[in-house]
N, C-alpha and C positions, 0 to 999 in steps of 0.2 A: 504494500500500500504506500502511496505517496502522501506527502504532506497535505495536498489539496483535498484528498478523499477523507482525511482525518479532521479537517477543519470543520467546525460546527457553525451552522447558519440558523438564525432565529426564524422559525416557521410558526405562523399563527393558524390555529384551528378553532372553530366554534366548539362549544361543549358537545353539540350533536355530532359533529365530525369526529371528535375524539371517541365518543361512545361507539360510533359505527366501526371505527378501526379496532377498538378493543373487543367488541362483541361479534362482529360479522366477518372478521378476517382472521387469519392464522398468525398475524404479526404479534410480537410480544405485547401482551396487555398492559405491561408496566412501562411502556415507552414514554408515557407522559407523567411518570412518577415525580419528576422534578420540574413540572410545568410552572410557569409564572402567569398569573392572571394579568391580562392586559386589556382593560376595558371589558367588553362583552366576550372577548376571545381569550384563549390561553396561548402562551408562547412556549414552544419547545425547541431547544437547540439540537439540531440534527445534522449529521454528516451527509454528504452527497450519497454515500452508500445507503444510509438509513432512508433518505428521501426516495431513492430508487426502489428500495424494498417495499416501502409503504405503497408507492404507486402501483407496483406489481400486484400486491395483495388486494388493493382496492379494485383494480381492473379485473382480477380473477373473481372477486365477490360479485362484481357487477355482471360479469359474463354468466354467472350461475344463478343470478337472481331472476325470479319469474317476471318481475317488472322493475325496471330501473328506478322509477319514482317511488315504488313501494319500499325499496331498501334505503335509497339515499335521499329521497324527497327532492322536490324541485328547488333549485337555487342553493344547494349545499356548497357549491364551489369546488367540488372534487375534480372538475375538469382543469383546474389550475392549481399550481403549488408554487407560491411565490415567497421569496425571502422577505421577512419584515425589515423595514428600514432600521438601521441602527447599528 
């Protein structure tokens, strides 16, 4: 692993998005153990490898869901994953 893949980036999730990742995917349910509350969102510091893993697990859960909106709801923002400024 190189230094870039180990660097942590602040990523914001809504509480609902965090719950979906914890309950509906096979990703580590303790991933947000050290999350920081940031307004109505939570901020988790993740490496690029972590971000890629989460995106893969969310995509797999979406592919196996009977209805996309039933699992993720509309407007959850899972189509994007942006680093929070700071």
